[in-house]
C-alpha positions as CSV (number, residue, x, y, z in Angstrom):
1,M,-7.8,-12.8,-8.7
2,S,-6.5,-14.8,-6.3
3,Q,-3.0,-14.7,-4.8
4,S,-2.0,-18.1,-6.0
5,D,-1.5,-20.5,-8.6
6,D,-5.0,-21.5,-8.3
7,P,-7.6,-19.3,-9.0
8,N,-9.8,-20.8,-6.5
9,E,-8.2,-20.7,-3.6
10,P,-10.5,-19.2,-1.3
11,L,-10.0,-15.3,-0.9
12,P,-9.5,-13.6,2.4
13,R,-12.9,-11.6,3.0
14,M,-13.6,-8.6,4.5
15,E,-15.8,-5.9,4.2
16,K,-14.9,-2.1,2.4
17,D,-15.6,0.0,5.4
18,A,-13.4,-2.3,7.2
19,A,-10.9,-2.8,4.7
20,R,-10.7,1.4,4.3
21,K,-10.0,1.9,8.4
22,W,-7.5,-1.0,8.4
23,A,-5.5,1.2,5.5
24,A,-5.8,4.4,7.6
25,D,-4.8,2.6,10.8
26,Y,-1.8,0.9,8.9
27,T,-0.5,4.2,7.3
28,A,-0.7,6.3,10.5
29,Y,1.4,3.6,11.8
30,L,4.2,3.9,9.3
31,A,3.8,7.4,10.2
32,R,4.1,7.3,13.7
33,L,7.2,4.6,13.3
34,T,8.9,7.4,11.0
35,D,7.5,10.8,13.7
36,V,6.0,12.5,11.1
37,E,2.5,13.4,10.3
38,L,-0.3,13.1,7.8
39,D,-1.8,15.4,6.1
40,D,-5.2,13.6,6.1
41,S,-7.0,16.0,3.5
42,T,-4.9,14.5,0.3
43,V,-6.1,10.9,1.6
44,E,-7.5,8.8,-1.6
45,V,-9.1,5.2,-1.1
46,N,-9.8,3.3,-4.3
47,F,-11.0,0.4,-4.5
48,E,-10.3,-1.6,-7.4
49,T,-11.7,-4.6,-10.0
50,C,-9.3,-7.8,-9.1
51,L,-8.4,-9.0,-12.7
52,G,-7.5,-13.0,-13.5
53,A,-4.3,-14.1,-15.3
54,H,-6.1,-13.6,-18.2
55,D,-7.9,-10.6,-17.5
56,E,-11.1,-12.7,-16.5
57,V,-13.2,-10.1,-14.2
58,A,-15.3,-12.1,-11.6
59,E,-18.2,-10.9,-10.5
60,D,-19.0,-11.7,-7.0
61,G,-17.8,-8.4,-5.4
62,R,-14.0,-9.4,-5.5
63,Y,-12.0,-6.1,-5.0
64,S,-8.8,-4.8,-3.5
65,L,-8.1,-1.7,-1.8
66,F,-5.1,1.2,-2.9
67,Y,-5.4,4.1,0.0
68,Y,-2.4,6.9,-0.2
69,V,-1.7,9.5,2.0
70,Y,1.0,12.4,1.7
71,S,2.6,13.5,5.3
72,P,4.3,16.9,4.5
73,A,7.4,15.9,6.1
74,P,10.4,17.8,4.1
75,V,13.0,15.8,1.5
76,T,15.7,16.3,3.6
77,E,13.4,13.5,6.5
78,H,12.7,11.2,4.0
79,T,16.2,8.9,4.0
80,R,15.6,8.8,7.6
81,V,12.2,7.7,6.5
82,V,13.1,4.8,4.0
83,R,15.9,3.5,6.5
84,T,13.5,3.7,9.8
85,L,10.6,1.6,7.7
86,R,12.7,-0.8,5.4
87,R,14.2,-1.9,9.4
88,E,10.7,-1.8,11.1
89,L,8.9,-3.8,8.4
90,T,11.7,-6.1,7.9
91,R,11.7,-7.3,11.6
92,K,7.9,-7.7,10.5
93,G,9.0,-9.8,8.5
94,Y,8.4,-7.8,5.2
95,E,10.3,-8.3,1.9
96,I,11.5,-5.2,1.0
97,T,11.2,-5.2,-2.8
98,A,12.2,-1.7,-3.9
99,Y,14.6,0.3,-1.7
100,R,15.9,3.8,-2.9
101,E,16.8,6.9,-0.4
102,F,16.7,10.6,-1.5
103,R,19.4,12.1,-3.3
104,D,17.2,15.2,-5.5
105,A,14.3,15.4,-7.9
106,R,15.5,12.5,-9.9
107,Y,16.1,9.5,-7.5
108,S,13.5,10.4,-4.4
109,A,13.5,7.8,-1.8
110,I,11.4,4.5,-2.2
111,L,10.9,2.4,0.4
112,D,8.0,-0.9,-1.1
113,A,7.4,-4.2,1.0
114,R,5.9,-6.5,1.1
115,D,4.0,-8.9,3.5
116,K,4.8,-12.2,2.9
117,D,1.9,-14.0,4.7
118,N,-0.6,-11.9,3.3
119,G,0.1,-10.2,0.0
120,Y,-0.4,-6.6,1.7
121,T,2.1,-4.0,0.6
122,V,3.4,-0.8,1.7
123,S,5.3,2.0,0.4
124,A,6.3,5.4,1.2
125,D,7.8,7.5,-1.4
126,T,8.7,11.0,-2.9
127,V,6.2,12.4,-5.0
128,G,6.2,15.5,-7.0
129,S,9.0,16.8,-9.0
130,G,10.3,19.1,-7.5
131,R,10.0,22.0,-10.1
132,S,6.5,22.3,-10.5
133,K,5.4,20.5,-8.0
134,P,6.4,20.8,-4.4
135,Q,7.8,17.3,-3.7
136,R,5.8,15.0,-0.4
137,L,6.4,11.6,1.2
138,S,3.6,9.5,0.0
139,F,2.8,6.7,2.6
140,A,0.1,4.1,0.8
141,V,-1.1,0.7,1.4
142,R,-3.1,-2.0,-1.4
143,T,-4.2,-5.4,0.2
144,P,-4.7,-8.6,-2.2
145,C,-7.9,-9.1,-3.7
146,M,-10.8,-9.5,-1.2
147,L,-13.7,-11.0,-1.2
148,P,-16.8,-9.4,1.1
149,P,-18.0,-11.7,3.6
150,G,-21.1,-13.3,3.0
151,V,-20.7,-13.5,-0.9
152,E,-20.1,-16.8,-2.0
153,Q,-16.9,-16.8,-4.3
154,Q,-17.3,-17.4,-8.3
155,Q,-15.1,-20.4,-9.7
156,F,-13.5,-20.5,-12.7
């Protein structure tokens, strides 16, 4: 439920609409960095319940956001995209937690990174099997557990 070992540490606060807007803006920023387009018709917004270390669920409205959108960038561009993101995100202080360049439908491009200061994660991955589904590039962001403003944080 929190980003530290203390389950009662104050959580960051943000309205869900502001979190959604931040995610849309940040994925658009990632696309601009890599010079690819996004297909806005593919946006998925998922607000998820935060679970504690022992699967406890708070009832104070805390949430995390998982947001993703696809790019029609061809697979021949996926390695360039993850290389660019690895370089730029590392420069911004992100920790690269997973990385692989595109080789084929089995060894697709993967980049996962985490902002060490605030726990936000970003990824760019090849998605689709290449056999029955077209391969596209997915840009995604996930927020840490957050609490809406004005709500009293439940204590454990």
